[in-house]
C-alpha positions in Angstrom: -13.1 -13.1 -2.8 -10.0 -12.7 -0.5 -10.9 -9.2 0.7 -14.1 -7.8 2.1 -14.7 -4.0 2.3 -17.3 -2.8 4.8 -18.0 0.9 4.3 -21.5 1.9 5.5 -22.6 4.0 8.4 -24.7 2.4 11.2 -24.1 -1.1 9.9 -24.3 -3.9 12.5 -22.2 -7.0 11.8 -23.0 -10.3 13.5 -21.8 -13.9 13.2 -24.2 -16.3 11.6 -22.7 -19.8 11.5 -19.9 -19.7 8.9 -20.9 -16.3 7.5 -21.0 -12.6 8.5 -24.5 -11.2 8.6 -25.2 -7.5 8.1 -28.1 -5.6 9.6 -29.2 -2.0 8.9 -32.3 0.0 9.7 -33.7 -2.8 11.9 -33.5 -5.5 9.2 -31.1 -8.0 7.7 -29.2 -6.6 4.7 -27.1 -9.6 3.5 -24.5 -12.1 4.4 -20.9 -13.0 3.3 -19.3 -16.4 3.8 -16.2 -16.4 6.0 -14.2 -19.2 4.4 -12.9 -17.3 1.3 -11.8 -14.3 3.3 -8.2 -13.4 4.1 -8.6 -9.7 5.1 -11.5 -7.4 6.0 -11.4 -3.7 5.7 -13.8 -1.8 7.9 -14.3 1.9 7.3 -16.1 4.3 9.6 -18.9 3.9 12.2 -19.7 0.1 12.1 -20.9 -1.9 15.1 -19.2 -5.3 15.3 -20.1 -8.1 17.8 -17.3 -9.6 19.7 -18.1 -13.1 18.3 -17.3 -11.7 14.8 -13.8 -10.5 15.9 -13.2 -13.8 17.7 -14.1 -15.8 14.6 -12.0 -13.6 12.3 -9.0 -13.9 14.6 -9.4 -17.7 15.0 -9.5 -18.1 11.2 -6.4 -15.8 10.8 -8.4 -13.2 8.9 -6.8 -9.8 9.3 -9.0 -6.8 9.9 -7.9 -3.3 9.0 -9.8 -0.4 10.6 -9.9 2.9 8.8 -11.6 6.2 9.9 -14.7 7.2 7.9 -14.2 10.1 5.6 -10.4 10.5 5.8 -9.6 6.8 5.5 -7.0 7.2 8.2 -5.4 4.1 9.7 -6.9 3.3 13.1 -5.6 -0.2 13.9 -5.3 -3.8 12.7 -6.5 -7.1 14.2 -4.7 -10.4 13.5 -5.2 -13.9 14.6 -2.2 -16.1 15.8 1.0 -14.8 14.2 4.0 -16.8 13.3 5.9 -18.1 16.4 9.4 -18.2 15.0 11.2 -15.9 17.5 14.5 -16.7 15.9 13.5 -14.9 12.7 13.0 -11.6 14.6 16.3 -12.1 16.4 18.1 -12.6 13.1 16.3 -9.5 11.7 17.6 -7.4 14.5 21.1 -8.8 14.0 20.9 -8.1 10.2 19.8 -4.5 10.9 23.2 -3.8 12.5 25.3 -5.4 9.8 26.0 -4.6 6.1 22.7 -6.1 5.1 20.7 -2.8 5.2 22.9 -1.2 2.6 22.5 -4.1 0.1 18.7 -4.1 0.7 18.4 -0.3 0.4 20.3 -0.3 -2.9 18.0 -2.8 -4.4 14.9 -1.0 -3.1 16.0 2.4 -4.6 17.2 1.0 -7.9 13.9 -1.0 -8.4 11.8 2.0 -7.5 13.6 4.4 -10.0 13.5 1.8 -12.7 9.7 1.5 -12.2 9.3 5.2 -12.2 11.3 5.5 -15.5 9.1 2.7 -16.9 5.9 4.5 -16.1 7.1 7.7 -17.7 8.0 5.9 -20.9 4.6 4.2 -20.9 2.8 7.6 -20.5 5.0 8.9 -23.4 3.7 6.1 -25.6 0.1 6.9 -24.7 0.4 10.7 -24.8 2.4 12.0 -27.7 1.7 15.5 -26.6 3.8 14.8 -23.5 6.7 13.3 -25.3 9.2 16.1 -24.4 8.3 16.1 -20.7 8.4 12.4 -20.3 11.6 12.0 -22.3 13.4 14.7 -20.3 12.4 13.3 -16.9 13.2 9.7 -17.9 16.7 10.9 -19.0 17.2 12.4 -15.5 16.3 9.0 -14.1 18.7 7.3 -16.5 21.5 9.5 -15.2 20.6 8.8 -11.6 20.6 5.0 -12.3 24.1 5.3 -13.7 25.3 7.3 -10.7 23.9 4.6 -8.4 26.6 2.3 -9.7 29.2 4.4 -8.0 31.4 2.1 -5.9 31.0 2.3 -2.1 27.9 4.4 -2.3 26.7 5.5 1.2 23.2 5.5 2.6 22.8 9.2 2.7 23.9 9.5 -1.0 21.4 6.8 -1.8 18.6 8.8 -0.2 19.7 11.8 -2.1 19.5 10.0 -5.4 16.0 8.7 -4.5 14.9 12.2 -3.6 16.2 13.7 -6.9 14.6 10.9 -8.9 11.2 11.5 -7.2 11.4 15.2 -7.9 12.0 14.7 -11.6 9.4 11.9 -11.7 6.6 13.8 -10.1 7.4 16.9 -12.1 6.6 14.9 -15.2 3.9 12.7 -13.7 1.7 15.6 -12.8 1.6 16.8 -16.4 -0.3 13.6 -17.4 -3.5 14.7 -15.5 -6.0 17.4 -16.6 -5.5 20.8 -15.1 -9.1 20.6 -13.8 -7.9 18.1 -11.1 -5.5 20.7 -9.6 -2.7 18.1 -9.3 0.6 19.9 -9.0 2.5 17.6 -6.8 2.4 15.2 -3.9 0.6 16.3 -0.8 -1.1 14.5 2.1 -2.5 14.7 5.6 -4.9 15.8 4.3 -4.7 15.4 0.5 -5.7 18.6 -1.3 -6.9 17.4 -4.7 -8.6 14.3 -6.3 -5.4 12.7 -7.5 -3.7 12.9 -4.2 -6.8 11.7 -2.5 -6.8 8.4 -4.5 -3.0 8.1 -4.2 -3.2 8.4 -0.4 -6.0 5.8 -0.2 -4.1 3.4 -2.4 -0.9 3.8 -0.6 -2.7 3.3 2.8 -4.3 0.0 1.6 -1.1 -1.2 0.0 1.0 -0.3 3.1 -1.1 -2.2 5.6 -1.6 -5.1 3.2 2.2 -5.5 3.3 2.2 -5.0 7.1 -0.1 -7.9 7.3 2.2 -10.2 5.4 5.2 -9.1 7.4 3.5 -9.8 10.7 1.9 -13.1 9.6 5.3 -14.4 8.4 6.9 -13.4 11.8 9.1 -10.4 11.0 9.0 -7.1 12.9 7.4 -4.4 10.7 9.1 -1.6 12.8 12.7 -2.7 11.9 13.5 -1.6 8.4 16.7 -1.6 6.4 16.3 1.5 4.2 13.9 3.5 6.2 15.3 4.4 9.6 13.7 3.4 12.8 11.0 5.9 13.7 8.6 5.5 16.7 5.2 4.2 15.5 6.3 3.7 11.9 6.3 0.3 10.1 9.7 1.0 8.5 10.1 -2.5 7.0 6.7 -2.1 5.3 7.8 1.3 4.0 10.9 -0.4 2.5 8.9 -3.1 0.7 6.3 -0.7 -0.5 8.7 1.6 -2.3 9.2 -0.3 -5.5 5.4 -0.8 -5.8 4.5 2.9 -5.6 5.0 3.6 -9.3 2.6 0.7 -10.0 0.0 2.4 -7.8 0.8 5.6 -9.7 0.1 3.9 -13.0 -3.2 2.5 -11.7 -4.3 5.9 -10.5 -3.3 7.6 -13.8 -5.3 5.0 -15.7 -8.5 5.3 -13.8 -8.4 9.1 -14.2 -7.5 8.8 -17.9 -10.4 6.5 -18.4 -12.6 9.1 -16.5 -13.7 6.4 -14.0 -13.5 9.3 -11.6 -13.8 13.0 -12.1 -13.8 16.0 -9.8 -17.5 15.5 -9.1 -16.7 12.2 -7.2 -14.8 14.1 -4.5 -15.8 16.2 -1.5 -13.5 19.2 -1.0 -13.2 20.9 2.4 -16.7 19.6 3.3 -16.9 19.7 7.1 -13.2 18.8 7.4 -10.2 20.1 5.4 -8.9 18.2 2.5 -10.2 16.3 -0.5 -11.8 12.8 -0.3 -13.8 10.3 -2.4 -17.5 10.5 -1.7 -19.2 7.5 -0.2 -20.9 6.4 -3.4 -17.6 6.8 -5.3 -15.7 4.7 -2.8 -18.2 1.9 -3.6 -16.9 2.0 -7.2 -13.3 2.4 -6.2 -12.9 -0.7 -4.0 -13.7 -3.3 -6.7 -11.3 -1.4 -9.1 -8.5 -1.4 -6.5 -9.0 -5.0 -5.6 -9.0 -6.1 -9.3 -5.7 -4.3 -9.7 -4.1 -5.5 -6.5 -4.9 -9.1 -7.2 -2.2 -9.0 -10.0 0.5 -7.7 -7.7 -0.3 -9.1 -4.2 1.3 -12.4 -4.9 4.5 -10.6 -5.8 5.0 -8.9 -2.4 3.8 -11.9 -0.5 6.7 -13.9 -2.1 9.0 -10.9 -1.6 8.3 -10.9 2.1 8.9 -14.7 2.3 12.2 -14.3 0.3 13.3 -11.5 2.6 12.7 -13.8 5.6 14.7 -16.6 4.0 17.6 -14.2 3.3 17.5 -13.0 6.9 17.6 -16.6 8.0 20.6 -17.2 5.7 18.6 -19.5 3.5 16.9 -21.5 6.1 13.3 -22.4 5.8 11.0 -20.1 7.7 8.1 -22.5 7.9 8.4 -25.2 10.7 7.5 -28.7 9.5 4.6 -28.8 12.0 3.1 -25.8 10.3 3.2 -27.2 6.7 
C-alpha cells in the first residue's frame, strides 16, 4: 500500500503500536499498519497527535498536507533527509554552467513528444476527431524539427514549448464532452471539472517528485529549465514536465469512461471554483494511485540519474547507507 490518503473531517489520528488508529464520533473507526507506508496525504481538518508525526518522521514516511475543498498545498513533513552536502554544492555549480541548456532541451523535447503521442492515441480512439488531432500533431512535428536548430537558446526553447502547448491543448479540449465546459487550461481556482481533476493530479504528482528530490539530497528550488522563483520548487517543475501528458491521458480516460461526470463536482459552492465532491474524492484516490504506481518508479530513477549526472557519475549513496 505505499500511499495512505486521509480525507475526512473531524478525524482524530493516534499511534497504536505499529499502526495508525482513527477515531471519529467518539469511537474507533479503523487502523492502518505503518510498515508498508512511504507517504501519507492528509486533506482538510484532521487532528493528529504529535506521537503520530514523530513516528512517521522516524520511519522516513513523508506527509503531504492539503487544504480541504481546494486541495491546496499547505506543507510537507519529512524524516531525516540525505546528508550528502556535496551533492547540493555540485547542483549549484551545475546551475551556473552549460548543464541547464542540455537538461532543458531534453525536458522540452520529451514533453512535446509525449504530447504528440497522446494526440495520436486520441485520434485512434476517436475517428470523429481525426482532423483536429492530425492537424495539431503536425504542428508538434514541425516544432520538434525546429528544436534541432543548432545553438538554440533558452528563450527560443521556451517559445517552442509555449507554441506546442497551445496547439496541443487546442486539440486536447476537443476530446471532452461540451457539457464539461472544458475550453482550455485554467487554475487557482479551476473553473470546470476537467481542470479540477488536472489540477489535483498535477499537485499530487508535483509534491511526489518534490519528496524524491529532497529524500535524495537535491535542492528542489534550483532548477535547470524553470528559472529560480521565490517559493517555487523549480527542479520539481523541470522533472514533472514530461509527465504532464501522461496525467492528461489518465484524466481523459477517466472522463471518457464516465468514471466522473459533472454531478461529481461542486461549482462555486461557498468558494469560487470547481472541485471534486468529498464522496467523489474517495473514488478518485484509488484510481490515481493505481495509475501512478506504473509511473512512480520512472521518476524515482530519473531523480537518481539526475543526481548521478550532477555528481559526474559518482555514486550518490554512501556505503554506510546501503
